[in-house]
N, C-alpha and C positions, 0 to 999 in steps of 0.2 A: 411484178408479174411483169415479166423481158417480153420485150414484144420481137418477134421473128423478124427483120426487117436487115438482114447482113447484109449489106454492099460490097461484091465480087471486087469492083475496082478500088474497095478501103486498101490502102496499104498498113497494115496493124502495124507490122516489124520496123519500119521504116532501117533498112538496113542502111541506107548511103550516108546516112546523119550520124555524125557524131554523139556519143551517148548524152554530151549535156545536152542538146539543144536537138533529142530524141524527149527526152524526157523532159522536154517546155514545148512540144511538139503536141505530148499524149494532155498533156496541163490544159493546152487553149484550147483538145477538144472536149474537153468534161469540162471548161468552161462554157464551149458553144451549147455541147446538150444542154447543161442547169439550164442556160440563159434561154433557152427556148422550150424549153418544157416547162410547164403549170403543174404540175403535180413531182410529189417525189420520186425519183432518178435510179434505180436499185441498179448493187454493184452491177445483176449480169449485165444491162447496158452500157454501160460504160464499157465492161469486158469485150463489148463488142466492133468498140473502136479503140483500144488500147491494145489488144491481142489478151489473154488469154495469159502470158506468165508475168504480166505486169500487177503490179502490187497495188489494187484501185486504191482502199484506203489512207497509202501512202500522199498516193500522187494528188487525192482531195487536200491531204494534210498539208503539204507542200503549195495547194495552189489555194487554200485556205489561211497560212503565212501573208503568200503574194497579196492578199486582201486586209492583209490590218490596215487601219485607217480609213479606209471604206468607209462610204455609205450604207452598202450592205456589205453580208457574209454566207456562206455556209451554212445550211442547217442542216442534222442529223434527226429527222422527221419517219415517222412511217416504214421501216425497210429503207428509206434510200434517201439521198440530200438533193437539197434545194436549195436557189439564195434564196435570202430574205433580210428584209431592209434590217437595220441596228434597230432597236428601240430607241435609245434616240432621237431618232427623227422622225417617228407618226408624230409630231404636233407642225411640223414642215408639210406634211404628208397631205395630214389630214384638212390644213389648212388652203395646202394649191393642186392636189391630185382629187377628183373624180372618186373615191372610194365608196361610194356606200352601199354596192351592193359587197361588198367584202367584209363591214363591220358585222365584228356579231351583238350586236345592241341587243343582251337577253336579261329580262330581269329576274329580280335574285331568285323568284319563285323557278323560273327557266332555269338557274343554275341547279338548284338544289333537285328537278326533274335529273337534269344529266347526270347529276349525282350519286344520286341512286343508279339510274342506266349504268352508269359506268364502273362502282364497287359493286353491284350485286348481280351485274348482267349474268347468264341471258335474264332476262326480264319478263315473265309475262303480260302479255295487254291485262288482264285479270289484276294481277300486283300494280300494276299502273291506277287499274280506274281510271282510264281516258282521262286521266290529267296532260296526257301531252298536246300542249296547243302548236299554233300552224306557225310559232314564230322558231320555236328549237326543232323545229322539222329541215332544216336548211340542210343536209344531207350529210350533220351531225351524228343524226340514230338511223339504223335500219333495220330490218326484221332480218334475222336470223333465220333459222331451222327449225320448221318446228319442234316443239316440245313432243317428249315421247307420250306422254300423257294422256287417258281416255281425253278423245273430244280434241288432240293437238291444232292444241292453242298459238299461238305466232307469240314469239317471243324478239326480242329489242335489247340489238348490241349495238356499240358504239363502234363507226364506221373507221376509213384508214383519212377521213375528210375531217374528225372529232383531232385524230392524232396531231394531222400537220396543223388546223389551228388551233390545238395548244402545243404544241411546239416539244412532242413527243414522242419517244423511236418507238413507243409501245406499251403498253397496259402497264405493266411492271415495271415504268417510270413512277406510277403514281408511289405519294405515300401511303404504306398501309396504315387498316384500323386500327392500328393500337397507334401507331404517330398523329393520329386526327384526334385520336382520343386524349393525349399526352395535351394535344395544341387546345384542346377546347375545340374542336370545328363539329364531330361527331359523341354523338351520347354512347353507351355503352350499350351496349348487348349482352342479352344475358341468353 
């Protein structure tokens, strides 16, 4: 969801720069936006700093190539891009940084509830039978529109934060039921 924060003084075209330097400046702008953002940045937001005619995908790809060998990378999640630390550095971060409020210390039960909501959403409160604990309510699930059936019960769905936490671009990135059954993770449902 792009914000309308256009800056009339921001020159997106950069006509005075040679093409190579112009491209490099656009890459640095994208890097600065990613660095400053706490959530995924959609394509439309990048287009406001590099212009509508520029390939945001190619700029992000080139920036990702520039970051090879660094401790962080660009991840495409929840309809946008964001910086994330490479998994190999997780032990070092846990040892030295205060990331306690960012950890998803989920029990097997919590993961099972998340999986039920993820693969069967929208899910009504009745269907969950009040099994939602405080642990998994960390913005990973939310209430959706009310069910169209009698009594209009609330339904639960996963949120954008769920996609970010599990590194998914969309719910289409999840394995399908048949794959889970083949892997022995899910029982066949008749």
